[in-house]
C-alpha positions in Angstrom: 92.4 -35.2 -148.8 96.0 -36.2 -148.8 98.6 -36.5 -151.6 101.3 -39.1 -151.0 103.9 -41.2 -152.5 102.7 -44.3 -150.6 100.2 -45.3 -153.3 101.4 -44.7 -156.9 99.2 -44.5 -160.0 101.3 -47.1 -161.7 100.8 -49.5 -158.7 97.1 -49.7 -159.5 96.7 -49.1 -163.2 98.4 -50.6 -166.3 99.6 -47.5 -168.0 99.2 -48.9 -171.6 95.5 -49.6 -170.8 94.9 -46.2 -169.3 96.7 -44.6 -172.3 94.4 -46.4 -174.7 91.3 -45.3 -172.7 92.6 -41.7 -172.6 93.2 -41.7 -176.4 89.6 -43.1 -177.1 88.1 -40.5 -174.8 89.9 -37.6 -176.5 89.0 -38.8 -180.0 85.3 -39.4 -179.0 84.9 -36.0 -177.4 87.2 -33.9 -179.5 89.2 -32.5 -176.5 92.8 -32.7 -175.5 93.5 -35.1 -172.6 96.3 -36.0 -170.2 96.6 -37.7 -166.8 99.1 -36.0 -164.4 100.4 -36.3 -160.9 98.8 -34.0 -158.4 101.6 -31.4 -158.9 100.8 -31.2 -162.7 103.7 -33.4 -164.0 102.4 -35.7 -166.8 101.9 -39.5 -166.2 100.5 -40.4 -169.7 101.3 -39.1 -173.1 99.1 -36.1 -174.2 96.1 -37.1 -176.4 94.8 -34.6 -179.1 97.0 -31.8 -177.8 96.7 -28.7 -180.1 99.8 -27.3 -181.7 99.4 -24.1 -179.7 99.8 -25.8 -176.4 102.1 -28.7 -177.4 104.6 -26.9 -179.7 104.5 -23.3 -178.8 103.4 -22.6 -175.2 105.0 -25.7 -173.6 108.2 -25.2 -175.6 108.9 -22.1 -173.6 110.2 -22.3 -170.0 107.6 -19.9 -168.6 104.8 -21.5 -170.6 105.7 -25.0 -169.4 105.9 -23.9 -165.8 102.5 -22.2 -166.0 101.0 -25.2 -167.7 102.1 -27.5 -164.8 100.7 -25.0 -162.2 97.4 -24.8 -164.1 97.1 -28.6 -164.4 97.7 -28.9 -160.6 95.2 -26.2 -159.8 92.4 -27.5 -162.1 93.1 -31.1 -160.9 92.5 -30.3 -157.2 89.9 -32.6 -155.5 86.3 -31.2 -155.8 83.6 -33.7 -154.7 80.9 -31.4 -156.2 82.0 -31.9 -159.8 84.7 -31.2 -162.3 86.7 -28.0 -162.1 86.1 -25.9 -165.3 88.0 -22.8 -166.0 90.4 -21.1 -168.5 93.9 -22.4 -168.5 96.2 -20.4 -166.3 98.8 -20.5 -169.0 97.3 -19.9 -172.5 93.7 -19.1 -171.5 92.0 -21.9 -173.5 89.2 -23.7 -171.6 90.2 -26.7 -169.5 88.5 -29.0 -167.1 89.8 -31.5 -164.6 88.7 -34.3 -162.2 90.7 -36.0 -159.4 91.5 -39.7 -159.3 91.3 -40.6 -155.6 92.1 -43.9 -153.9 90.7 -44.0 -150.4 91.9 -40.8 -148.8 94.8 -40.3 -151.2 94.8 -38.0 -154.2 97.0 -39.8 -156.6 96.4 -38.2 -160.1 94.5 -35.6 -162.1 92.6 -36.3 -165.4 92.6 -33.2 -167.4 90.8 -32.2 -170.7 90.4 -29.0 -172.7 92.4 -26.9 -175.1 89.2 -25.6 -176.8 87.9 -22.2 -177.7 84.4 -20.8 -177.1 82.5 -17.6 -177.4 83.9 -16.0 -174.2 87.6 -16.4 -175.2 89.4 -13.0 -175.4 91.9 -13.0 -178.4 93.6 -9.9 -177.2 94.5 -11.5 -173.9 95.9 -14.5 -175.8 98.1 -12.2 -178.0 99.4 -10.5 -174.8 100.3 -13.9 -173.3 102.4 -14.7 -176.4 104.5 -11.6 -175.5 104.7 -12.7 -171.9 106.2 -16.1 -172.6 108.3 -14.9 -175.5 106.6 -16.8 -178.3 106.5 -15.8 -182.0 103.3 -13.7 -182.3 102.4 -14.7 -185.9 103.0 -18.4 -185.3 101.1 -18.1 -182.0 98.0 -16.5 -183.8 98.1 -19.1 -186.5 98.2 -21.9 -184.0 95.3 -20.3 -182.1 93.1 -20.4 -185.2 93.7 -24.1 -185.4 92.3 -24.7 -181.8 89.0 -26.6 -181.9 85.9 -24.5 -181.1 83.4 -26.0 -178.6 80.4 -24.3 -176.9 80.6 -23.8 -173.2 77.5 -26.0 -172.7 78.9 -28.9 -174.7 82.3 -28.6 -172.9 80.6 -28.7 -169.5 78.8 -32.0 -170.6 82.1 -33.5 -171.6 83.6 -32.4 -168.3 80.7 -34.0 -166.4 81.2 -37.2 -168.3 84.9 -37.0 -167.4 84.0 -36.4 -163.7 81.7 -39.5 -163.6 84.4 -41.6 -165.4 87.1 -40.4 -163.0 84.9 -41.3 -160.0 84.2 -44.7 -161.4 87.9 -45.3 -162.0 88.6 -44.1 -158.5 86.1 -46.5 -157.0 87.3 -49.5 -158.9 90.9 -48.5 -158.2 90.2 -48.3 -154.5 88.7 -51.8 -154.6 91.7 -53.1 -156.6 94.1 -51.4 -154.2 92.4 -53.1 -151.3 92.7 -56.5 -153.0 96.3 -55.8 -154.0 97.1 -54.6 -150.5 95.5 -57.7 -148.9 97.4 -59.9 -151.3 100.6 -58.0 -150.6 100.1 -58.3 -146.9 99.4 -62.1 -147.2 102.5 -62.6 -149.3 104.5 -60.4 -146.9 103.3 -62.4 -143.9 104.2 -65.6 -145.7 107.6 -64.2 -146.5 108.2 -63.0 -143.0 107.1 -66.4 -141.6 109.5 -68.2 -143.9 112.2 -65.7 -143.0 111.5 -66.2 -139.3 111.6 -70.0 -139.8 114.9 -69.6 -141.6 116.3 -67.5 -138.9 115.2 -69.9 -136.2 116.6 -72.9 -138.1 119.8 -71.0 -138.7 120.1 -70.1 -135.0 119.3 -73.6 -133.8 121.6 -75.3 -136.3 124.6 -73.0 -135.7 124.5 -71.9 -132.1 127.0 -73.9 -130.0 124.7 -73.9 -127.0 122.2 -76.7 -126.4 118.6 -75.8 -127.2 115.7 -78.2 -126.6 111.9 -78.3 -126.3 110.1 -80.9 -124.2 106.5 -82.0 -123.6 104.8 -82.3 -120.2 106.5 -85.6 -119.6 110.0 -84.1 -120.3 110.2 -86.0 -123.7 112.2 -84.2 -126.4 110.0 -82.4 -129.0 112.9 -80.8 -130.8 116.6 -80.2 -130.2 119.3 -78.4 -132.1 122.3 -79.9 -133.9 124.8 -79.1 -131.2 122.8 -81.1 -128.6 122.2 -84.0 -131.0 126.0 -84.2 -131.8 126.8 -84.2 -128.0 124.6 -87.2 -127.6 126.1 -88.9 -130.7 123.4 -88.3 -133.3 123.8 -86.7 -136.7 120.1 -85.8 -137.1 118.3 -84.0 -134.3 115.0 -85.7 -135.4 116.3 -89.0 -134.1 116.2 -87.7 -130.5 112.5 -86.8 -130.6 110.6 -88.8 -128.0 113.7 -89.6 -125.8 114.4 -88.2 -122.3 117.4 -87.3 -120.2 117.3 -90.8 -118.8 118.5 -92.0 -122.2 121.7 -89.9 -122.0 122.6 -89.2 -118.3 122.9 -91.1 -115.1 119.7 -91.2 -113.0 121.3 -88.8 -110.6 121.2 -85.9 -113.1 118.2 -87.1 -115.2 116.0 -87.3 -112.1 117.0 -83.8 -110.9 116.4 -82.4 -114.4 112.9 -84.0 -114.5 112.0 -82.6 -111.1 113.2 -79.1 -112.1 111.0 -79.3 -115.2 108.0 -80.4 -113.2 108.5 -77.5 -110.9 108.5 -75.1 -113.8 105.3 -76.5 -115.2 103.7 -76.3 -111.7 104.9 -72.8 -110.7 104.9 -71.4 -114.3 108.2 -69.7 -113.3 111.5 -69.9 -115.2 114.6 -71.5 -113.7 118.2 -70.4 -114.0 120.8 -72.8 -112.6 124.3 -74.2 -112.9 123.9 -78.0 -113.1 126.4 -80.8 -112.9 125.8 -83.3 -115.7 126.8 -86.9 -114.8 127.5 -89.3 -117.7 127.8 -93.1 -117.6 130.7 -93.3 -120.2 132.6 -90.1 -119.9 133.7 -87.4 -117.3 131.1 -85.2 -115.7 130.4 -81.8 -117.3 128.9 -78.5 -116.1 126.2 -76.4 -117.8 124.7 -73.0 -117.2 121.0 -73.6 -117.9 117.8 -71.4 -118.3 114.5 -73.4 -118.5 111.1 -71.8 -119.1 107.5 -73.0 -119.5 106.5 -73.7 -123.1 103.0 -72.4 -124.1 100.7 -72.9 -127.1 98.9 -70.0 -128.9 96.2 -70.0 -126.2 98.7 -69.5 -123.5 98.4 -73.0 -122.1 101.6 -74.7 -120.8 102.4 -77.7 -123.0 105.9 -78.4 -121.8 109.2 -76.7 -121.2 112.1 -75.4 -123.3 115.6 -74.4 -122.4 119.1 -73.4 -123.4 122.2 -74.8 -121.8 125.8 -73.6 -122.2 128.8 -75.9 -121.5 130.8 -74.2 -118.8 133.0 -77.2 -117.8 136.2 -75.4 -118.8 135.0 -72.3 -117.0 134.2 -74.3 -113.8 137.6 -76.0 -114.0 139.3 -72.6 -114.3 137.2 -71.2 -111.5 138.3 -74.1 -109.3 141.9 -73.6 -110.3 141.6 -69.9 -109.6 139.9 -70.6 -106.3 142.9 -72.7 -105.3 145.3 -70.0 -106.5 143.3 -67.4 -104.7 143.3 -69.3 -101.4 147.0 -69.9 -101.9 147.6 -66.2 -102.7 145.5 -65.1 -99.8 147.4 -67.4 -97.5 150.7 -65.9 -98.7 149.5 -62.3 -98.6 148.1 -62.6 -95.1 151.0 -64.4 -93.6 153.9 -62.6 -95.3 155.3 -59.9 -93.0 155.7 -57.5 -96.0 153.0 -54.9 -96.9 151.1 -56.1 -100.0 148.5 -54.0 -101.8 146.7 -53.2 -105.0 145.5 -49.7 -106.0 143.3 -48.4 -108.8 144.2 -45.8 -111.4 143.5 -43.0 -108.9 145.8 -44.6 -106.3 142.9 -45.7 -104.1 143.2 -49.1 -102.3 141.4 -52.0 -103.9 143.1 -54.8 -101.9 145.7 -55.0 -99.1 146.9 -57.3 -96.4 146.9 -56.9 -92.6 150.4 -55.3 -92.3 149.2 -52.4 -94.5 146.1 -51.9 -92.4 148.0 -52.0 -89.1 150.6 -49.5 -90.3 147.7 -47.1 -91.4 146.2 -47.4 -87.9 143.3 -49.6 -89.0 142.1 -52.8 -87.5 141.0 -54.4 -90.8 142.1 -54.1 -94.4 138.4 -53.3 -95.3 138.9 -49.9 -93.6 141.3 -48.9 -96.4 139.2 -50.1 -99.4 138.2 -47.1 -101.6 140.5 -44.7 -99.7 143.9 -43.3 -100.5 147.1 -42.5 -98.6 145.8 -39.0 -98.0 143.2 -40.5 -95.6 145.9 -42.0 -93.3 149.2 -40.2 -93.7 150.6 -36.7 -93.5 150.1 -34.6 -96.6 153.7 -34.4 -97.5 154.2 -38.2 -97.5 150.8 -38.9 -99.2 151.6 -36.4 -101.9 155.0 -38.0 -102.6 153.4 -41.5 -102.8 150.7 -40.2 -105.1 153.1 -38.4 -107.4 155.4 -41.4 -107.7 152.5 -43.8 -108.4 150.9 -41.6 -111.0 154.2 -41.0 -112.8 154.8 -44.7 -112.9 151.3 -45.6 -114.2 151.5 -42.8 -116.9 154.8 -44.1 -118.1 153.9 -47.8 -117.7 157.2 -48.4 -116.0 158.2 -50.4 -112.9 159.2 -48.6 -109.7 161.6 -51.0 -107.9 163.5 -50.9 -104.6 162.7 -47.4 -103.7 163.4 -46.3 -100.2 160.6 -44.1 -98.7 159.5 -43.0 -95.3 156.2 -44.0 -93.7 154.4 -43.0 -90.5 153.4 -45.8 -88.2 150.0 -44.5 -87.1 150.0 -46.8 -84.1 153.3 -45.7 -82.5 153.7 -42.3 -84.3 157.2 -43.4 -85.4 158.6 -42.5 -88.8 159.8 -45.8 -90.3 161.5 -46.8 -93.6 160.1 -49.0 -96.4 161.8 -50.6 -99.3 159.0 -50.2 -101.9 158.5 -51.9 -105.2 155.5 -51.0 -107.4 154.5 -52.2 -110.9 151.7 -51.1 -113.2 148.7 -53.5 -113.8 147.3 -53.6 -117.3 144.0 -54.9 -118.8 143.7 -57.1 -121.9 144.1 -54.1 -124.2 147.3 -53.0 -122.5 145.8 -50.1 -120.7 147.1 -49.4 -117.2 144.3 -49.8 -114.7 146.1 -49.7 -111.4 149.3 -50.8 -109.6 150.5 -53.7 -107.4 153.0 -53.0 -104.7 155.0 -54.7 -101.9 156.8 -52.8 -99.2 159.4 -54.2 -96.8 160.1 -52.6 -93.5 163.9 -51.7 -93.5 163.8 -49.4 -90.4 166.3 -51.6 -88.5 168.6 -51.7 -91.4 168.4 -47.9 -91.8 169.1 -47.4 -88.1 172.1 -49.7 -88.4 173.2 -47.7 -91.5 172.7 -44.4 -89.5 174.7 -45.8 -86.6 177.5 -46.8 -89.0 177.4 -43.3 -90.6 177.4 -41.6 -87.2 180.4 -43.7 -86.1 182.1 -42.9 -89.4 181.5 -39.2 -88.8 182.7 -39.6 -85.2 185.8 -41.4 -86.5 186.4 -38.6 -89.0 186.0 -36.0 -86.3 188.4 -37.9 -84.0 190.9 -38.1 -86.9 190.4 -34.4 -87.6 191.0 -33.6 -83.9 194.1 -35.8 -83.9 195.3 -34.1 -87.0 194.6 -30.7 -85.3 196.5 -31.7 -82.2 199.4 -33.0 -84.3 199.4 -29.8 -86.3 199.5 -27.7 -83.2 202.2 -29.8 -81.6 204.2 -30.0 -84.8 203.9 -26.3 -85.8 202.3 -24.0 -83.4 204.0 -25.4 -80.3 207.3 -25.8 -82.0 207.7 -22.2 -82.9 207.4 -20.7 -79.4 209.6 -23.5 -77.9 212.3 -23.0 -80.5 212.3 -19.2 -79.7 212.5 -20.0 -76.0 215.3 -22.5 -76.4 217.2 -20.1 -78.7 217.0 -17.4 -76.0 218.2 -19.7 -73.3 221.1 -20.8 -75.5 222.2 -17.2 -76.0 222.1 -16.6 -72.3 224.1 -19.7 -71.6 226.8 -18.9 -74.1 226.9 -15.1 -74.2 225.8 -13.8 -70.8 229.3 -12.9 -69.7 229.6 -10.5 -72.7 226.0 -9.2 -72.6 224.9 -5.9 -71.1 222.1 -5.6 -68.6 219.8 -4.2 -71.3 220.6 -7.1 -73.7 219.8 -9.6 -70.9 216.6 -7.8 -70.1 215.5 -7.8 -73.8 216.2 -11.6 -74.1 214.3 -12.4 -70.8 211.3 -10.3 -72.0 211.3 -12.4 -75.2 211.5 -15.5 -73.2 208.6 -14.4 -71.0 206.5 -13.7 -74.2 207.3 -17.1 -75.6 206.5 -18.8 -72.3 203.2 -16.9 -72.1 202.3 -18.0 -75.7 203.2 -21.6 -74.8 201.2 -21.4 -71.7 198.1 -20.0 -73.5 198.4 -22.6 -76.1 198.8 -25.4 -73.6 195.9 -24.0 -71.6 193.6 -24.2 -74.8 195.0 -27.7 -75.6 194.2 -28.8 -72.1 190.7 -27.3 -72.2 190.1 -28.9 -75.6 191.3 -32.3 -74.4 189.2 -32.2 -71.2 186.1 -31.2 -73.3 186.5 -34.0 -75.8 187.1 -36.6 -73.1 184.0 -35.5 -71.3 186.0 -34.4 -68.2 184.8 -30.8 -68.2 181.8 -30.2 -66.1 179.0 -27.9 -67.4 177.6 -25.9 -64.5 175.4 -23.1 -65.7 174.4 -20.4 -63.2 173.0 -16.9 -63.0 175.7 -14.4 -64.1 175.7 -10.6 -64.3 177.0 -10.1 -67.9 178.4 -6.6 -67.3 180.5 -7.7 -64.3 181.7 -10.8 -66.2 182.6 -8.7 -69.2 184.6 -6.2 -67.1 186.5 -9.0 -65.4 187.5 -10.6 -68.8 188.6 -7.3 -70.3 190.7 -6.4 -67.3 193.0 -9.5 -68.0 193.5 -8.3 -71.6 194.3 -4.6 -70.8 198.0 -5.1 -71.0 197.9 -6.7 -74.4 195.7 -3.9 -75.7 198.0 -1.2 -74.1 201.0 -2.6 -75.9 199.3 -2.0 -79.3 197.6 1.2 -78.2 194.2 -0.3 -78.8 191.2 1.1 -77.0 188.7 -1.4 -75.6 185.2 -0.2 -74.9 182.0 -2.0 -73.9 178.3 -1.3 -73.8 176.6 -3.8 -71.5 173.6 -2.9 -69.4 174.0 -3.6 -65.7 170.6 -5.4 -65.5 171.4 -8.1 -68.0 171.6 -11.5 -66.3 172.3 -14.7 -68.2 172.3 -18.4 -67.4 175.8 -19.8 -68.3 178.8 -21.7 -67.2 181.1 -19.1 -65.7 184.4 -20.7 -66.8 183.2 -21.4 -70.4 181.7 -17.8 -70.7 185.1 -16.3 -69.6 186.9 -18.5 -72.1 184.7 -17.4 -75.0 184.8 -13.7 -74.2 188.6 -13.8 -73.5 189.3 -15.7 -76.7 187.2 -13.4 -78.9 188.6 -10.2 -77.4 192.1 -11.6 -77.5 191.7 -12.4 -81.3 190.2 -8.9 -81.9 193.4 -7.3 -80.3 195.7 -9.7 -82.2 194.2 -8.8 -85.6 193.7 -5.1 -85.0 196.6 -2.8 -86.0 198.2 -0.4 -83.5 195.9 2.4 -82.5 192.7 0.5 -83.4 189.5 -0.1 -81.4 187.7 -3.1 -79.9 184.1 -2.8 -78.8 182.0 -5.3 -76.8 178.2 -4.9 -76.8 175.2 -6.9 -75.5 171.5 -6.6 -76.3 168.3 -8.5 -75.6 166.6 -10.5 -78.4 162.9 -11.3 -78.9 163.5 -15.0 -78.3 164.6 -14.5 -74.6 168.3 -14.6 -75.4 171.2 -12.1 -75.2 173.2 -11.4 -78.3 176.9 -10.5 -77.5 179.1 -8.9 -80.1 182.9 -8.4 -80.2 183.6 -5.7 -82.8 187.1 -4.7 -84.0 188.6 -2.3 -86.5 191.1 -4.9 -87.6 192.3 -6.3 -90.9 189.2 -8.4 -91.5 188.8 -11.6 -93.5 188.1 -12.9 -97.0 184.9 -14.9 -97.6 187.0 -18.0 -98.0 188.6 -17.5 -94.6 185.2 -16.9 -93.0 183.9 -20.2 -94.5 186.7 -22.2 -92.9 186.3 -20.7 -89.4 184.9 -23.1 -86.7 185.8 -26.1 -88.8 188.0 -28.6 -87.1 189.5 -30.1 -90.3 190.4 -26.7 -91.8 193.6 -24.8 -91.0 192.7 -21.2 -90.1 195.8 -20.0 -88.1 197.5 -16.8 -89.2 199.8 -14.3 -87.4 198.5 -11.1 -85.9 199.3 -7.6 -87.0 202.4 -7.6 -84.9 203.4 -11.2 -85.6 201.4 -12.7 -82.8 201.0 -16.5 -83.1 197.6 -18.1 -83.7 196.3 -21.7 -83.9 192.6 -21.3 -84.5 192.0 -23.6 -81.6 190.4 -20.8 -79.5 187.6 -20.3 -82.0 186.9 -24.1 -81.9 186.6 -23.9 -78.1 184.3 -21.0 -78.4 182.0 -22.9 -80.8 182.0 -26.0 -78.5 181.3 -23.9 -75.4 178.5 -21.9 -77.1 177.0 -25.1 -78.3 176.9 -26.4 -74.8 174.6 -23.5 -74.0 172.4 -24.2 -77.0 173.5 -20.9 -78.5 174.9 -19.9 -81.8 178.1 -18.2 -82.9 178.8 -16.5 -86.2 181.0 -13.9 -87.9 180.6 -10.9 -90.2 183.8 -9.5 -91.8 185.3 -7.7 -94.8 188.9 -7.3 -95.7 190.2 -4.0 -94.3 186.9 -3.2 -92.5 187.3 -5.3 -89.4 185.2 -8.2 -88.0 182.2 -8.7 -85.8 182.0 -12.0 -83.8 178.5 -12.6 -82.4 177.1 -15.3 -80.1 173.9 -15.9 -78.1 173.3 -17.0 -74.5 169.9 -17.5 -72.8 168.7 -14.7 -70.6 167.7 -15.5 -67.0 163.9 -15.8 -67.2 
């Protein structure tokens, strides 16, 4: 048995009538009576309730709760008969019968509140204490409770059980009738609602809806279709056919389509061209299906058509634009492409494909630059594109390198990329166009090289002029001064004076000769007149020969020259250039080393099959600024030696050029007051 809220007592019974029956039953039998929900809550007003129950026990919270529990327990369904037992609250005798409709327990009919010979007064007094009632008032009310023998109360309970069963039976029949009537009304309501919905749909939908019989005559159409054909009432079109509205070309095709649907019992979805006699042609997207009766027999067709004339016109216009755009994209020499939000190709033209080493643009679709180009280039493209799309900004006229996969040549592109947005303004990709500017870049590089060459030539010219104007003028002036003294004062000069002047003249002439020799070497080198003839050379022997020439210069300043060069070191070098380098570096070391100093020449093998040669001195050293200007043509680095020896800086430039001819490297380490170390590398004979 189930209790439920689906069927309510008040849905089946008129409460005023039930209340009257309950009151009559209570008066006739002398018992209290009430009808409750299955959980004990009252539905009707109590009839004949004694003062003990109504005004004392139920007025306390505990008593009322216990009364509801007792009513629910006594009212439990019991097919065998009424439930008769003492009340679980006060202890008076009660009885109950269930009112059941079908399988649903919807109410309890309860009677009682009587005393009999088995009632225990002591237990009743104890209950008064339990619920907190006034004991005297409780006992006085207990004396007022009607007395009824157990046998008589059982007979009243049996009558209640029979009456409740009869009510349940009648209630079930009534509920069935009510339910049937409700279902019928609900069905009518739903049918009317469905008709309303269908009419609302047909009369308001802009698409054309129609129903036809087996001969393709209209059975019903909606307002939109009637208005298209010039009718204000769809009923006026009933019985007509497409031949009444279209040319025979379209009407005949529609008729044949509908016959095919009836024959094959299959729906048809088409785009059809509607030709009219008095207005331009239109296009419709149409779905037609077989129309069946309740028995499933085909009695015609029905369909829905949507006017897509504007869409077809747009499609045709877009097709023309697409063909035009494709023609431009495929014939333009620039690289044109479209990428998605992840920088993967969606569309591109042939130049993009060829540059990536592909034969067709289809080979790029769904792939990214990482699939075709070196990681460093692809990473840069990706970074630029993602930044552009995140910011939603254009990326215009950006120069970037690209690898031609076909030739392996690095080329230059002038790239412009713009973000592509959807209807909501969200960036969904990018469109780009690249123009090959390699030839322009090469031209620019040639111009830059020529400009650099011109600057070099100008620097060389300035260097020459500086040497001629300053470094050459000094020694010549000294030489001319000495000759003038000899010419004018020789008669009055002693032999020692003449010897001193001639020695000075010799030193000036030597300095001029050395300077002119370096100038000549520099000039021949820059004009390309100096031959480069590398050969196998014993480095130790060549070093000894170079140092022998400089012994006199070192002796005058009491400078010791030592060397540590293994006899088995052989290098591949131009003999004259190597001599010039060693001689210049050692000469400079002597020049900038104070009297009594040391110069040391060493050589050692390196792991890269080259020989590293060092010229080490204990001289005056250089500041970091002076070091940074060495070997630079456009910087003035000349300074006098420790004994006033002249210097132009040209010798170091020759050294750099000669070492460069050998694919070697020259550098310097120096600190003020701690000397200098000039190092250079020459390839070892393999």
